[in-house]
Backbone of each chain as ProteinMPNN parsed JSONL, in Angstrom:
{"seq_chain_A": "MKFGIVVNEGPYTHQAADSAYQFTKAVLEKGHEVFRVFFYHDGVNNGTRLTVPPGDERDIQKNWTALAEEHKVDLVICIAAAQRRGILDANEAKRQGKDADNIAPGFRISGLGQLIEAGIEADRLVTFGD", "coords_chain_A": {"N_chain_A": [[96.306, -162.798, -59.721], [98.189, -162.625, -56.653], [100.791, -160.447, -55.598], [103.728, -159.966, -53.85], [106.232, -157.686, -52.986], [109.663, -157.105, -52.41], [112.004, -154.663, -51.414], [115.214, -154.048, -51.271], [117.152, -152.15, -51.495], [118.342, -148.804, -51.532], [117.109, -145.558, -52.993], [118.581, -144.339, -56.173], [120.898, -145.654, -56.145], [122.075, -148.37, -57.313], [120.276, -149.99, -59.336], [118.131, -151.225, -58.375], [115.919, -150.068, -56.926], [114.551, -148.772, -58.903], [113.97, -150.875, -60.674], [112.254, -152.329, -59.19], [110.184, -150.585, -58.842], [109.302, -150.241, -61.428], [108.618, -152.883, -62.003], [106.489, -153.335, -60.231], [104.584, -151.532, -61.077], [104.079, -152.697, -63.568], [103.012, -155.115, -62.805], [100.474, -154.123, -61.802], [99.404, -153.022, -64.179], [99.022, -155.378, -65.566], [96.794, -156.376, -64.409], [96.978, -157.811, -62.066], [97.024, -158.194, -58.397], [98.714, -156.187, -56.021], [99.895, -157.103, -53.058], [101.55, -156.115, -51.106], [104.288, -153.88, -50.751], [107.39, -154.343, -49.455], [109.781, -152.567, -47.723], [113.054, -152.992, -47.022], [116.236, -153.161, -45.175], [118.66, -151.022, -46.806], [116.64, -150.229, -48.427], [114.692, -148.881, -47.102], [115.297, -146.244, -47.363], [113.888, -145.336, -49.616], [111.606, -144.208, -48.612], [111.74, -141.575, -47.625], [110.525, -138.254, -47.43], [112.146, -136.245, -47.924], [113.962, -136.108, -49.936], [115.457, -134.459, -52.668], [115.704, -134.663, -55.687], [117.199, -133.734, -58.994], [115.213, -131.575, -61.123], [114.858, -132.532, -63.662], [115.081, -135.271, -63.541], [113.883, -138.654, -62.68], [111.801, -138.938, -59.889], [112.077, -140.973, -57.407], [110.918, -141.492, -54.861], [108.483, -140.031, -55.018], [107.273, -141.391, -57.187], [106.684, -143.84, -55.976], [104.93, -142.982, -54.023], [102.816, -141.976, -55.648], [102.006, -144.36, -56.779], [100.89, -145.569, -54.456], [98.88, -143.817, -53.894], [97.221, -143.886, -56.262], [96.626, -146.481, -56.651], [96.201, -147.754, -54.198], [98.236, -149.187, -53.116], [100.031, -150.965, -50.599], [102.606, -149.616, -48.836], [105.206, -150.572, -47.043], [107.457, -149.867, -44.562], [110.305, -151.291, -42.835], [110.541, -151.257, -39.438], [112.841, -151.544, -37.736], [115.066, -151.35, -39.426], [114.522, -148.805, -40.44], [114.726, -147.163, -38.138], [117.443, -147.247, -37.575], [118.413, -145.93, -39.909], [117.321, -143.453, -39.775], [114.695, -142.896, -40.642], [111.609, -141.778, -39.908], [108.339, -141.734, -38.625], [105.619, -139.548, -37.472], [104.825, -140.572, -34.972], [106.911, -142.202, -34.101], [108.887, -140.396, -34.066], [108.253, -138.859, -31.94], [108.211, -140.654, -29.959], [110.813, -141.366, -29.85], [111.987, -139.156, -29.086], [112.799, -137.251, -31.032], [113.256, -134.365, -33.144], [111.95, -134.129, -35.579], [110.035, -135.583, -38.336], [110.148, -137.759, -41.201], [108.777, -139.313, -42.978], [107.423, -140.335, -46.111], [104.396, -139.552, -47.837], [101.998, -142.072, -48.103], [103.479, -144.214, -47.424], [104.071, -146.435, -44.65], [105.221, -147.324, -41.349], [106.285, -150.279, -40.205], [106.441, -153.736, -38.727], [108.704, -156.623, -39.233], [106.966, -158.677, -39.241], [105.116, -158.054, -41.169], [106.454, -158.572, -43.613], [106.597, -161.366, -43.497], [103.901, -162.006, -43.438], [103.179, -161.061, -45.993], [104.703, -162.878, -47.492], [103.161, -165.205, -46.882], [100.514, -164.537, -47.66], [100.599, -163.706, -50.263], [100.696, -164.862, -53.771], [103.043, -164.908, -55.085], [106.338, -163.836, -54.209], [108.596, -161.327, -54.86], [111.9, -160.36, -55.007], [113.872, -157.348, -54.913], [117.171, -156.068, -55.049], [120.556, -155.243, -54.021]], "CA_chain_A": [[97.315, -163.285, -58.812], [98.564, -161.628, -55.597], [102.177, -160.272, -55.713], [104.391, -159.249, -52.773], [107.551, -157.19, -53.55], [110.607, -156.689, -51.38], [112.901, -153.836, -51.907], [116.396, -154.042, -50.26], [118.145, -151.164, -51.879], [117.907, -147.447, -51.506], [117.05, -145.003, -54.241], [119.777, -143.737, -56.678], [122.146, -146.44, -55.68], [122.242, -148.975, -58.495], [119.017, -149.926, -60.177], [117.025, -152.112, -57.842], [114.692, -149.34, -56.607], [113.829, -148.469, -60.176], [113.44, -152.056, -61.223], [111.175, -152.694, -58.329], [109.055, -149.649, -59.094], [108.741, -150.633, -62.848], [107.951, -154.228, -62.008], [105.219, -153.099, -59.495], [103.742, -150.856, -62.093], [103.677, -153.736, -64.585], [102.062, -156.074, -62.111], [99.234, -153.513, -61.708], [98.921, -152.963, -65.492], [98.565, -156.679, -66.023], [95.51, -156.662, -63.795], [97.197, -158.499, -60.821], [96.924, -157.409, -57.202], [99.937, -156.102, -55.182], [99.451, -157.282, -51.709], [102.374, -155.258, -50.302], [105.722, -153.637, -51.128], [107.985, -154.235, -48.155], [111.195, -151.89, -47.821], [113.932, -153.604, -45.936], [117.587, -152.792, -45.263], [118.816, -149.646, -47.226], [115.432, -149.936, -49.172], [113.752, -147.93, -46.291], [115.423, -144.877, -47.847], [112.853, -144.928, -50.6], [110.357, -143.604, -48.06], [111.941, -140.247, -47.002], [109.861, -137.286, -48.322], [113.036, -135.031, -47.973], [114.887, -136.124, -51.149], [115.242, -133.366, -53.621], [116.365, -134.955, -57.022], [117.084, -132.664, -59.944], [113.921, -131.577, -61.732], [114.698, -133.323, -64.969], [115.206, -136.607, -63.227], [112.889, -139.34, -62.03], [111.691, -138.773, -58.505], [111.701, -142.308, -56.983], [109.971, -141.386, -53.763], [107.097, -139.533, -55.53], [106.719, -142.418, -57.992], [106.043, -144.814, -55.037], [103.777, -142.344, -53.427], [101.73, -141.916, -56.645], [101.464, -145.718, -56.788], [100.07, -145.845, -53.31], [97.61, -142.972, -53.952], [96.455, -144.281, -57.383], [96.278, -147.964, -56.675], [96.155, -148.245, -52.881], [99.39, -150.043, -52.795], [100.516, -150.915, -49.234], [104.125, -149.379, -48.853], [105.561, -150.779, -45.583], [108.912, -149.784, -44.163], [110.674, -152.141, -41.754], [110.882, -150.312, -38.403], [114.239, -151.659, -37.208], [115.95, -150.824, -40.47], [114.27, -147.439, -40.592], [115.302, -146.418, -37.066], [118.975, -147.256, -37.833], [118.778, -145.039, -41.026], [116.709, -142.15, -39.55], [113.389, -142.748, -41.295], [110.783, -141.765, -38.832], [107.031, -141.103, -38.836], [105.472, -138.63, -36.388], [104.721, -141.241, -33.703], [108.196, -142.625, -33.86], [109.809, -139.24, -33.781], [107.851, -138.412, -30.632], [108.57, -141.799, -28.997], [112.298, -141.488, -29.734], [112.502, -137.791, -28.719], [113.444, -136.524, -32.196], [112.593, -133.087, -33.42], [111.229, -134.112, -36.872], [109.886, -136.904, -38.977], [110.417, -137.581, -42.662], [108.242, -140.448, -43.791], [106.789, -139.784, -47.236], [102.963, -139.934, -47.989], [101.653, -143.37, -48.726], [104.357, -145.18, -46.694], [103.861, -146.601, -43.283], [106.272, -147.979, -40.73], [105.772, -151.488, -39.334], [107.56, -154.772, -38.446], [109.079, -157.702, -40.049], [105.871, -159.609, -39.456], [104.435, -157.674, -42.457], [107.077, -159.266, -44.736], [106.178, -162.714, -43.262], [102.498, -162.025, -43.916], [103.292, -160.997, -47.532], [105.047, -164.193, -47.97], [102.121, -166.223, -46.796], [99.303, -164.201, -48.315], [100.926, -163.406, -51.778], [101.056, -166.042, -54.501], [104.444, -164.747, -55.591], [107.186, -162.841, -53.591], [109.849, -161.079, -55.729], [112.888, -159.402, -54.227], [114.839, -156.6, -55.67], [118.217, -155.536, -54.22], [121.912, -155.111, -54.575]], "C_chain_A": [[97.851, -162.226, -57.867], [100.086, -161.532, -55.603], [102.574, -159.618, -54.436], [105.715, -158.931, -53.375], [108.38, -156.715, -52.421], [111.635, -155.848, -52.064], [114.031, -153.627, -50.902], [117.335, -152.939, -50.54], [117.561, -149.782, -51.971], [117.79, -146.821, -52.893], [118.3, -144.397, -54.787], [121.03, -144.402, -56.168], [122.627, -147.258, -56.955], [120.971, -148.953, -59.325], [117.888, -150.622, -59.56], [115.713, -151.365, -57.471], [113.83, -149.043, -57.881], [113.2, -149.754, -60.683], [112.167, -152.449, -60.493], [109.884, -151.92, -58.66], [108.356, -150.107, -60.53], [108.055, -151.98, -62.938], [106.605, -154.042, -61.285], [104.142, -152.46, -60.35], [103.151, -151.852, -63.0], [102.713, -154.692, -63.985], [100.606, -155.488, -62.174], [98.59, -153.348, -63.134], [98.377, -154.262, -66.052], [97.389, -157.094, -65.284], [95.78, -157.503, -62.487], [97.079, -157.524, -59.578], [98.386, -157.366, -56.569], [99.501, -156.068, -53.792], [100.234, -156.285, -50.908], [103.654, -155.008, -50.956], [106.414, -153.405, -49.821], [109.42, -153.6, -48.348], [111.974, -152.297, -46.617], [115.37, -153.122, -46.154], [117.703, -151.388, -45.838], [117.442, -149.263, -48.08], [114.537, -148.998, -48.393], [113.973, -146.585, -46.724], [114.611, -144.412, -48.964], [111.843, -144.154, -50.055], [110.605, -142.327, -47.263], [111.257, -139.271, -47.885], [110.975, -136.112, -48.483], [114.042, -135.079, -49.122], [114.499, -135.029, -52.083], [116.053, -133.678, -54.985], [116.161, -133.836, -57.997], [115.791, -132.795, -60.634], [113.68, -132.253, -62.988], [114.922, -134.817, -64.811], [114.032, -137.255, -62.582], [112.915, -139.122, -60.475], [111.15, -140.179, -57.909], [110.684, -142.284, -55.932], [108.505, -141.035, -54.235], [106.456, -140.597, -56.393], [106.136, -143.397, -57.093], [104.797, -144.219, -54.526], [102.614, -142.237, -54.383], [101.14, -143.391, -56.822], [100.46, -146.018, -55.661], [98.754, -145.082, -53.409], [96.766, -143.492, -55.06], [95.854, -145.671, -57.263], [96.144, -148.644, -55.268], [97.159, -149.247, -52.564], [99.825, -149.943, -51.337], [102.016, -150.837, -49.183], [104.455, -149.499, -47.406], [107.054, -150.679, -45.389], [109.203, -150.552, -42.866], [111.175, -151.069, -40.677], [112.271, -150.34, -37.917], [115.218, -151.115, -38.221], [115.74, -149.301, -40.577], [114.867, -146.63, -39.486], [116.771, -146.256, -37.149], [119.34, -146.067, -38.836], [118.077, -143.666, -40.801], [115.518, -141.889, -40.425], [112.294, -142.862, -40.174], [109.323, -141.161, -39.252], [106.752, -140.245, -37.585], [105.423, -139.402, -34.95], [106.092, -141.68, -33.19], [109.134, -141.565, -33.405], [109.564, -138.804, -32.331], [108.48, -139.459, -29.622], [110.105, -141.785, -28.778], [112.776, -140.153, -29.358], [113.171, -137.075, -29.709], [112.601, -135.331, -32.494], [111.899, -133.004, -34.782], [111.005, -135.491, -37.331], [109.986, -136.702, -40.435], [109.794, -138.616, -43.604], [107.361, -139.818, -44.946], [105.301, -140.337, -47.266], [102.884, -141.251, -48.662], [102.457, -144.468, -48.114], [103.921, -145.186, -45.263], [104.92, -147.461, -42.706], [105.678, -149.144, -39.871], [106.896, -152.533, -39.185], [107.711, -155.742, -39.456], [107.853, -158.688, -40.289], [105.042, -159.35, -40.783], [105.097, -158.365, -43.709], [106.65, -160.76, -44.624], [104.867, -162.92, -43.793], [102.395, -161.949, -45.422], [103.746, -162.32, -48.171], [104.075, -165.252, -47.942], [100.912, -165.854, -47.678], [99.5, -164.047, -49.873], [101.177, -164.751, -52.429], [102.585, -166.032, -54.967], [105.167, -163.616, -54.748], [108.416, -162.552, -54.399], [110.642, -159.98, -55.011], [113.769, -158.705, -55.219], [115.865, -156.068, -54.675], [119.599, -155.487, -54.892], [122.751, -156.397, -54.617]], "O_chain_A": [[97.957, -161.057, -58.237], [100.68, -162.61, -55.613], [101.832, -158.768, -53.942], [106.285, -159.706, -54.143], [107.893, -155.999, -51.546], [112.117, -156.199, -53.141], [113.817, -153.091, -49.814], [118.314, -152.814, -49.804], [116.432, -149.596, -52.426], [118.267, -147.395, -53.872], [119.105, -143.937, -53.977], [122.037, -143.781, -55.826], [123.562, -146.794, -57.609], [120.66, -147.941, -59.952], [116.786, -150.643, -60.109], [114.604, -151.873, -57.644], [112.599, -149.072, -57.875], [112.035, -149.756, -61.082], [111.164, -152.839, -61.09], [108.769, -152.434, -58.744], [107.15, -150.285, -60.698], [107.139, -152.231, -63.721], [105.621, -154.607, -61.762], [102.967, -152.827, -60.32], [101.94, -151.905, -63.215], [101.702, -155.042, -64.594], [99.656, -156.187, -62.527], [97.379, -153.515, -63.277], [97.448, -154.29, -66.86], [96.953, -158.218, -65.533], [94.795, -157.875, -61.85], [97.044, -156.299, -59.694], [99.132, -158.345, -56.594], [98.82, -155.14, -53.355], [99.635, -155.624, -50.06], [104.118, -155.875, -51.697], [106.124, -152.434, -49.122], [110.188, -154.149, -49.137], [111.662, -152.03, -45.457], [115.687, -152.699, -47.265], [116.908, -150.547, -45.42], [117.21, -148.088, -48.365], [113.673, -148.36, -48.996], [113.087, -145.744, -46.567], [114.605, -143.221, -49.276], [111.169, -143.438, -50.795], [109.841, -141.994, -46.358], [111.388, -139.43, -49.099], [110.689, -135.109, -49.137], [114.878, -134.186, -49.257], [113.319, -134.721, -52.252], [116.991, -132.95, -55.31], [115.189, -133.084, -57.932], [115.258, -133.896, -60.77], [112.551, -132.536, -63.39], [114.955, -135.555, -65.796], [113.216, -136.559, -61.978], [113.986, -139.133, -59.869], [109.953, -140.464, -57.934], [109.665, -142.965, -56.041], [107.516, -141.672, -53.874], [105.233, -140.736, -56.375], [105.035, -143.838, -57.423], [103.729, -144.828, -54.569], [101.475, -142.401, -53.943], [99.934, -143.573, -56.988], [99.393, -146.601, -55.857], [97.683, -145.588, -53.074], [95.558, -143.558, -54.833], [94.746, -145.959, -57.714], [96.001, -149.861, -55.146], [96.895, -150.129, -51.746], [99.978, -148.813, -50.874], [102.687, -151.836, -49.445], [104.056, -148.657, -46.6], [107.813, -151.392, -46.045], [108.431, -150.471, -41.911], [112.011, -150.201, -40.926], [112.867, -149.287, -37.692], [116.164, -150.436, -37.82], [116.712, -148.576, -40.788], [115.444, -145.569, -39.728], [117.296, -145.194, -36.813], [120.33, -145.353, -38.676], [118.264, -142.78, -41.635], [115.339, -140.771, -40.909], [112.108, -143.929, -39.59], [109.194, -140.259, -40.079], [107.601, -140.219, -36.694], [105.915, -138.905, -33.937], [106.397, -141.548, -32.005], [110.002, -141.741, -32.55], [110.485, -138.44, -31.6], [109.144, -139.131, -28.638], [110.611, -142.13, -27.71], [113.996, -139.995, -29.304], [114.075, -136.304, -29.388], [111.417, -135.266, -32.164], [111.328, -131.97, -35.127], [111.621, -136.449, -36.864], [109.917, -135.564, -40.898], [110.168, -138.786, -44.764], [106.64, -138.85, -44.701], [105.027, -141.435, -46.781], [103.578, -141.534, -49.639], [102.096, -145.63, -48.302], [103.48, -144.183, -44.704], [105.507, -148.268, -43.427], [104.792, -149.007, -39.028], [108.071, -152.286, -39.457], [106.983, -155.761, -40.449], [107.735, -159.373, -41.305], [104.417, -160.233, -41.37], [104.427, -158.686, -44.691], [106.36, -161.352, -45.664], [104.638, -163.879, -44.53], [101.624, -162.677, -46.047], [103.248, -162.774, -49.202], [104.068, -166.131, -48.805], [100.348, -166.713, -48.356], [98.563, -164.268, -50.641], [101.751, -165.66, -51.83], [103.216, -167.068, -55.179], [104.602, -162.531, -54.615], [109.226, -163.454, -54.614], [110.168, -158.948, -54.537], [114.316, -159.274, -56.164], [115.497, -155.658, -53.574], [119.765, -155.659, -56.1], [123.897, -156.373, -55.066]]}, "seq_chain_B": "MSILHTVNKSPFEKNALSSCLGHTKSGDGVLLIEDAVYGALKGTKSSDQVEAAKSTVGLYVLGPDLAARGLAADRLLDGVTVVDYGGFVDLVAKYDTTQAWL", "coords_chain_B": {"N_chain_B": [[108.94, -178.468, -58.545], [108.973, -175.426, -60.214], [111.4, -172.935, -60.593], [111.82, -169.457, -61.097], [114.777, -167.826, -61.682], [116.187, -164.791, -60.714], [118.824, -162.628, -61.903], [120.994, -159.978, -61.16], [123.414, -158.899, -61.444], [126.409, -158.054, -63.379], [128.229, -160.717, -65.085], [130.775, -160.142, -65.177], [131.476, -158.819, -63.042], [130.357, -160.01, -60.663], [129.956, -163.29, -59.288], [127.413, -164.297, -59.498], [125.66, -165.108, -61.622], [127.001, -167.276, -62.653], [126.906, -168.987, -60.325], [124.182, -169.28, -60.004], [123.442, -170.614, -62.425], [124.707, -172.941, -61.907], [123.036, -173.991, -60.008], [120.516, -174.425, -61.073], [117.624, -176.265, -61.911], [116.25, -178.737, -64.377], [113.731, -177.235, -66.306], [113.479, -174.864, -64.91], [113.641, -171.264, -64.951], [115.671, -168.622, -66.12], [116.193, -165.204, -65.552], [117.628, -162.382, -66.727], [118.485, -159.265, -65.46], [118.901, -155.6, -65.079], [122.445, -155.05, -64.631], [123.121, -157.638, -65.205], [122.24, -158.153, -67.812], [124.382, -158.248, -69.533], [125.25, -160.768, -69.371], [123.873, -162.108, -71.299], [124.992, -161.82, -73.737], [126.743, -162.724, -76.746], [129.888, -164.281, -77.354], [131.493, -163.87, -75.127], [133.32, -164.35, -72.014], [131.573, -165.636, -70.409], [129.689, -166.743, -71.986], [129.795, -169.407, -72.881], [128.885, -170.902, -70.811], [126.352, -169.999, -70.313], [125.089, -170.573, -72.7], [125.294, -173.356, -72.571], [123.378, -173.927, -70.71], [120.901, -173.537, -71.921], [119.584, -175.766, -72.854], [118.21, -177.054, -70.866], [117.087, -175.074, -69.341], [115.002, -172.195, -69.186], [115.81, -169.232, -70.828], [115.909, -165.762, -70.162], [115.941, -162.263, -70.982], [115.807, -158.856, -69.892], [114.378, -156.556, -71.856], [114.203, -153.528, -71.76], [116.379, -153.032, -69.988], [118.707, -153.911, -71.652], [118.359, -152.072, -73.691], [118.922, -149.716, -72.32], [121.607, -149.922, -71.93], [122.606, -149.756, -74.453], [122.72, -152.103, -75.918], [122.23, -154.097, -78.601], [119.871, -156.294, -80.228], [121.035, -158.063, -81.955], [123.401, -158.867, -80.807], [122.959, -160.84, -78.936], [122.965, -164.058, -77.462], [121.84, -166.886, -79.19], [118.672, -168.291, -78.659], [118.011, -166.888, -76.231], [115.404, -165.246, -74.843], [113.856, -162.089, -75.228], [112.175, -160.043, -73.007], [109.767, -157.627, -71.863], [108.758, -155.416, -69.082], [106.248, -156.302, -68.604], [106.297, -158.801, -69.615], [108.146, -159.829, -67.821], [106.52, -159.845, -65.458], [104.761, -161.877, -66.345], [106.42, -164.084, -66.476], [107.058, -164.394, -63.737], [104.631, -165.192, -62.795], [104.262, -167.555, -64.271], [106.327, -169.452, -63.48], [106.715, -171.385, -60.426], [107.816, -170.273, -58.234], [109.971, -167.552, -57.146], [113.416, -166.725, -57.27], [115.713, -164.525, -56.12], [119.043, -163.841, -57.039], [120.828, -162.305, -55.098]], "CA_chain_B": [[108.505, -177.089, -58.405], [109.745, -174.666, -61.02], [111.849, -171.623, -60.074], [112.404, -168.402, -61.948], [115.85, -167.232, -60.977], [116.486, -163.444, -61.272], [120.169, -162.248, -61.583], [121.021, -158.571, -61.545], [124.791, -158.31, -61.613], [127.149, -158.485, -64.516], [129.052, -161.88, -64.909], [132.208, -159.666, -65.21], [131.596, -158.127, -61.789], [130.06, -160.916, -59.63], [129.746, -164.717, -59.888], [125.988, -164.663, -59.26], [125.063, -165.733, -62.696], [127.552, -168.631, -62.64], [126.332, -169.771, -59.156], [122.842, -169.505, -60.365], [123.406, -171.561, -63.406], [125.077, -174.168, -61.2], [121.979, -174.469, -59.153], [119.213, -174.523, -61.736], [117.132, -177.686, -62.294], [115.552, -178.698, -65.633], [112.35, -176.652, -66.199], [113.654, -173.626, -64.341], [113.99, -170.113, -65.915], [116.674, -167.595, -65.573], [115.866, -163.907, -66.076], [118.771, -161.426, -66.543], [117.973, -157.889, -65.363], [120.023, -154.782, -64.746], [123.783, -155.259, -65.199], [123.224, -159.07, -65.574], [121.968, -158.362, -69.185], [125.634, -158.446, -70.121], [125.421, -162.204, -69.514], [123.152, -162.557, -72.444], [125.737, -161.443, -74.942], [127.531, -163.823, -77.262], [131.322, -163.99, -77.603], [132.147, -163.384, -73.881], [133.909, -165.521, -71.206], [130.513, -166.293, -69.708], [128.752, -167.148, -73.021], [129.652, -170.885, -73.064], [128.124, -171.459, -69.628], [124.94, -169.641, -70.474], [124.735, -171.393, -73.866], [125.223, -174.726, -72.144], [122.176, -174.027, -69.83], [119.724, -173.364, -72.541], [118.904, -177.008, -73.229], [117.278, -177.395, -69.795], [116.57, -173.893, -68.602], [114.436, -171.104, -70.117], [116.811, -168.114, -70.56], [115.253, -164.508, -70.663], [116.666, -161.005, -70.613], [114.821, -157.746, -69.792], [114.614, -155.601, -73.008], [114.525, -152.211, -71.295], [117.803, -152.925, -69.562], [119.525, -153.935, -72.785], [118.241, -150.828, -74.475], [119.574, -148.76, -71.487], [122.939, -150.06, -72.026], [123.026, -149.693, -75.848], [122.981, -153.502, -76.468], [121.299, -154.5, -79.698], [119.367, -157.687, -80.086], [121.91, -158.957, -82.758], [124.6, -159.316, -79.92], [122.559, -161.732, -77.888], [123.108, -165.453, -77.716], [120.668, -167.6, -79.718], [117.82, -168.967, -77.535], [117.641, -165.951, -75.212], [114.184, -164.499, -75.127], [113.775, -160.687, -74.654], [110.881, -159.637, -72.42], [109.585, -156.346, -71.222], [108.375, -155.585, -67.661], [104.995, -157.019, -68.548], [106.776, -160.206, -69.802], [108.699, -160.193, -66.406], [105.42, -160.259, -64.635], [104.234, -163.129, -66.821], [107.344, -165.102, -66.095], [106.995, -164.696, -62.29], [103.333, -166.041, -62.672], [104.368, -168.781, -64.887], [107.047, -170.285, -62.642], [105.981, -171.558, -59.152], [108.362, -169.421, -57.305], [110.944, -166.694, -57.616], [114.482, -166.646, -56.379], [116.587, -163.404, -56.572], [120.45, -164.129, -56.688], [121.376, -161.013, -54.715]], "C_chain_B": [[109.499, -176.178, -59.292], [110.067, -173.313, -60.431], [112.25, -170.666, -61.138], [113.521, -167.794, -61.102], [116.167, -165.748, -61.605], [117.953, -163.165, -60.858], [120.368, -160.809, -62.136], [122.377, -157.996, -61.549], [125.494, -158.918, -62.782], [128.142, -159.691, -64.145], [130.449, -161.341, -64.816], [132.489, -158.973, -63.895], [131.418, -159.122, -60.626], [129.877, -162.266, -60.245], [128.325, -165.18, -59.668], [125.409, -165.449, -60.365], [125.589, -167.176, -62.878], [127.029, -169.528, -61.544], [124.912, -170.174, -59.426], [122.683, -170.644, -61.341], [123.75, -173.022, -62.87], [124.094, -174.798, -60.299], [120.618, -174.737, -59.802], [118.8, -176.007, -61.999], [116.411, -177.594, -63.666], [114.15, -178.263, -65.391], [112.428, -175.268, -65.442], [113.794, -172.474, -65.273], [114.963, -169.3, -65.232], [116.504, -166.343, -66.254], [117.014, -162.927, -65.758], [118.313, -160.028, -66.618], [119.187, -157.066, -65.022], [121.321, -155.083, -65.407], [123.905, -156.72, -65.677], [122.833, -159.306, -67.073], [123.251, -158.626, -70.012], [125.92, -160.088, -70.307], [124.644, -162.789, -70.647], [123.825, -162.39, -73.798], [126.564, -162.747, -75.422], [128.952, -163.319, -77.32], [132.034, -163.442, -76.273], [132.566, -164.55, -73.132], [132.73, -166.223, -70.538], [129.438, -167.008, -70.717], [128.567, -168.695, -73.055], [128.798, -171.428, -71.934], [126.642, -171.169, -69.791], [124.354, -170.436, -71.572], [124.414, -172.863, -73.422], [123.949, -174.955, -71.381], [120.901, -174.121, -70.673], [118.974, -174.636, -72.95], [117.957, -177.577, -72.12], [116.603, -176.311, -69.107], [116.018, -172.873, -69.516], [115.306, -169.824, -69.767], [115.97, -166.732, -71.107], [116.117, -163.329, -70.233], [115.613, -159.862, -70.684], [115.243, -156.712, -70.908], [115.055, -154.17, -72.576], [115.967, -152.052, -70.754], [118.823, -153.154, -70.52], [119.588, -152.65, -73.49], [119.053, -149.673, -73.699], [121.027, -148.797, -71.617], [123.46, -150.137, -73.596], [123.18, -151.054, -76.499], [121.859, -153.888, -77.426], [120.99, -155.949, -79.674], [120.283, -158.695, -81.015], [123.14, -159.459, -82.011], [124.203, -160.367, -78.987], [122.767, -163.238, -78.416], [121.792, -166.051, -78.357], [119.893, -168.314, -78.569], [117.553, -168.176, -76.34], [116.435, -165.084, -75.626], [114.082, -163.189, -74.447], [112.433, -160.504, -74.344], [110.903, -158.222, -71.984], [109.134, -156.465, -69.822], [107.056, -156.442, -67.598], [105.347, -158.574, -68.677], [107.538, -160.771, -68.436], [107.616, -160.645, -65.435], [104.9, -161.594, -65.02], [105.123, -164.27, -66.371], [107.206, -165.426, -64.657], [105.75, -165.531, -62.028], [103.501, -167.38, -63.209], [105.1, -169.864, -64.006], [106.454, -170.269, -61.193], [106.422, -170.633, -58.145], [109.537, -168.601, -57.787], [112.127, -166.606, -56.747], [115.498, -165.633, -56.948], [118.032, -163.799, -56.141], [121.059, -162.807, -56.307], [122.763, -161.142, -54.134]], "O_chain_B": [[110.711, -176.211, -59.083], [109.216, -172.627, -59.866], [112.991, -171.054, -62.041], [113.296, -167.317, -59.99], [116.363, -165.578, -62.808], [118.338, -163.389, -59.71], [120.025, -160.458, -63.265], [122.549, -156.781, -61.643], [125.27, -160.068, -63.16], [128.776, -159.687, -63.09], [131.311, -162.098, -64.37], [133.626, -158.572, -63.645], [132.219, -159.106, -59.691], [129.683, -162.434, -61.449], [128.075, -166.385, -59.657], [124.696, -166.416, -60.095], [124.856, -168.117, -63.182], [126.736, -170.699, -61.785], [124.496, -171.288, -59.108], [121.879, -171.548, -61.118], [123.217, -174.053, -63.281], [124.237, -175.942, -59.868], [119.691, -175.216, -59.15], [119.651, -176.851, -62.28], [116.007, -176.505, -64.074], [113.448, -178.743, -64.501], [111.405, -174.586, -65.391], [114.082, -172.75, -66.438], [115.095, -169.258, -64.009], [116.643, -166.316, -67.477], [117.309, -162.695, -64.585], [117.811, -159.583, -67.65], [120.275, -157.565, -64.734], [121.355, -155.349, -66.609], [124.763, -156.991, -66.516], [123.017, -160.405, -67.596], [123.163, -159.187, -71.104], [126.641, -160.571, -71.18], [124.802, -163.982, -70.905], [123.293, -162.768, -74.842], [126.962, -163.624, -74.656], [129.207, -162.115, -77.334], [133.003, -162.685, -76.329], [132.239, -165.674, -73.512], [132.9, -167.368, -70.12], [128.509, -167.709, -70.313], [127.468, -169.225, -73.218], [128.04, -172.374, -72.151], [125.791, -171.989, -69.448], [123.24, -170.943, -71.442], [123.432, -173.476, -73.841], [123.448, -176.079, -71.381], [119.916, -174.708, -70.226], [117.815, -174.552, -73.357], [117.082, -178.407, -72.365], [115.649, -176.533, -68.361], [116.569, -172.699, -70.603], [115.478, -169.443, -68.609], [115.484, -166.65, -72.235], [116.892, -163.393, -69.279], [114.657, -159.934, -71.457], [116.317, -156.113, -70.856], [116.115, -153.684, -72.97], [116.653, -151.07, -71.037], [119.902, -152.608, -70.288], [120.655, -152.157, -73.856], [119.725, -148.835, -74.301], [121.673, -147.766, -71.428], [124.589, -150.534, -73.883], [123.75, -151.127, -77.588], [120.691, -153.979, -77.048], [121.764, -156.754, -79.155], [120.27, -159.915, -80.852], [123.844, -160.349, -82.488], [125.067, -160.814, -78.233], [122.735, -163.538, -79.61], [120.709, -165.621, -77.962], [120.493, -168.858, -77.642], [116.905, -168.695, -75.431], [116.467, -164.327, -76.596], [114.201, -163.117, -73.224], [111.549, -160.727, -75.171], [111.974, -157.661, -71.753], [109.111, -157.595, -69.335], [106.828, -157.189, -66.646], [104.805, -159.442, -67.994], [107.506, -161.95, -68.083], [107.744, -161.636, -64.717], [104.609, -162.408, -64.144], [104.631, -165.31, -65.932], [107.225, -166.605, -64.304], [105.753, -166.436, -61.194], [102.93, -168.323, -62.662], [104.609, -170.976, -63.811], [105.8, -169.308, -60.787], [105.655, -170.198, -57.287], [110.088, -168.959, -58.828], [111.951, -166.425, -55.542], [116.054, -165.806, -58.033], [118.23, -164.074, -54.958], [121.762, -162.215, -57.126], [123.371, -160.14, -53.758]]}, "name": "protein", "num_of_chains": 2, "seq": "MKFGIVVNEGPYTHQAADSAYQFTKAVLEKGHEVFRVFFYHDGVNNGTRLTVPPGDERDIQKNWTALAEEHKVDLVICIAAAQRRGILDANEAKRQGKDADNIAPGFRISGLGQLIEAGIEADRLVTFGDMSILHTVNKSPFEKNALSSCLGHTKSGDGVLLIEDAVYGALKGTKSSDQVEAAKSTVGLYVLGPDLAARGLAADRLLDGVTVVDYGGFVDLVAKYDTTQAWL"}
């Protein structure tokens, strides 16, 4: 079965980012396909590579990046939500005249159409948020 | 069409669980995750409403979130099924669609 996952909450806020990650991992372990994880609203903050959590704590961004690298999971950040919150890739940084970008490896920035497509293409769409 | 409802806030903090139970149809499922696991306990002010739902609705609670809060299985309402993340995935697959009560 194909799963789409929506993450509406940032990391280290309540628990939604952790729940979404654990759920996504379990979907893959069960042998299902993850069509896409879509990061919306404050969820876009999962995709900055500049977080520095304490060494003895889980690293939420790195966990997502590892999923993308190991399982080719498509991690998509909503562009409008990202621009408001300062999440930029190199192209967007250049286009907006900013001096740096911060998107984490494995994530990509795209539009809300990617969420609609996940809703159409996936058999199940599961939302995590606050 | 059956719906798996997910609730993630404590019934002592938000009314999401109460609203959810007021909207479920026979054959639906309700999965309590994160702070909503407190809704699976017996002897609280929300217990009666949850208990009343179990004749028509499947009630589930996420075990790892119970354990994270130090809540033992003997404190749960009868008829609530404890699942792990793999069981969460199975429930999503079992019901036709999923609705998060955010």
